[in-house]
Every structure is written in C-alpha cells, then in structure tokens.
N, C-alpha and C positions, 0 to 999 in steps of 0.2 A: 504494499499499501505506500501510495505517495504523500509526503507529508506536503503541508504549506506554508508558508513564510508570513509571519509578522511583522514587518518593520518600524523601529519605534522612531520617535521625532528625534531621536539621538544619532541613530544611525543615518535619517536624512541627511541630518546635518553635515555627518562626515561623509555620506556620497557626493554631497554637489561638491565637496573642495577635490576630490579628485579628478584627475586627467579626464578628459574623454576616452583613454583606451584602458585606465584602467575602471572605470566605469561598466565598460564593455566585460571585462575579466570577472568583473564582480558580480553581473548578470548572469554571466555564463555558470561561476560555482554556485550561485544561488540555487539555480536550474539543476545544477548536478545533485546538489544537496538535497533538494525534494526528491529527487529520482534514485540518488544511491548513494546517502553519507557516505557508506563505507570506499568508497570507489578513494585508491593510492593516490591520485592527485590530490585531495584535499587535504591528506594528511590528517584526519581530523582527529581529535585529541581536547582532555580535559584542561582548564588551566588550574596550575598548581595556586589550594586554600582560596579557590571562587566555587561558586554555584557556575561558573560557565564554561563552554566549550569553546574551539575555535577551529575554524579551517582556515584555508590558506588559498589565494585566488590566483595570486601569484607567489615570486619569492620572496616580495616584501610586501605584501596585502593581507592582509586577514579580518575576517570576517568572526565578531563576536558574540555568540548566542546562547538563548538558553535553551535545554530540549524540554518537549513534554509531549505528552504519549501522540498528541493529534497534530500537534504543529510545530514551527522553531519560530523563537521570537529573536531576533537579529538585533543586538544593541546598539554595534558599534563597529564601524571601520575604518580600518587607516591603515596605518603602515607600523611595520612591528613594532612600535613607542606607542601605539592603541592601547596595549598594554598597561601602559604608566595610568590610563586613565581611567582606568576600571574603580 
C-alpha cells in the first residue's frame, strides 16, 4: 500500500529556498518514498535522539519526516545542516 505525504508549513518554507534542480529532486524523492520507502537511493533511517526519520533526495539534501501508519508528515527539507534546525 502506498502512503501519502503531508507537507507542513516549515517544509514548504524550506522547499522554496532550494534551487529548481533541488526542488525537482525532492519531488522525485517524495514520490519514491510514497511508493517504496525502502528504496536504497533514499537511505531512509532514524535521526538519532529524535522522533524523526530522514531520506536523501541527493547527496546533500535531506527530507526530515515522521512515520505514521497511513502517511508521512514532512517537516523540513534542506542541506545536511537541516538536522541542526530540528
């Protein structure tokens, strides 16, 4: 079963700061998350000492989210230092 994503305001604020190329990569990663969260290119894993998980949209840009049984709640997106903003 495919899960849907819920985009928070903080995610959208981060998203518009990305380059157009990075935005396209993020959209592609979200679609992949929704269809197959275990895909190796996403490198999905839990962020230590937080309730969050992260996936990679490229080698530098991460998507920070929480898992739910029915959907993903996307909180932040950005370069590797986005973890410092949690």
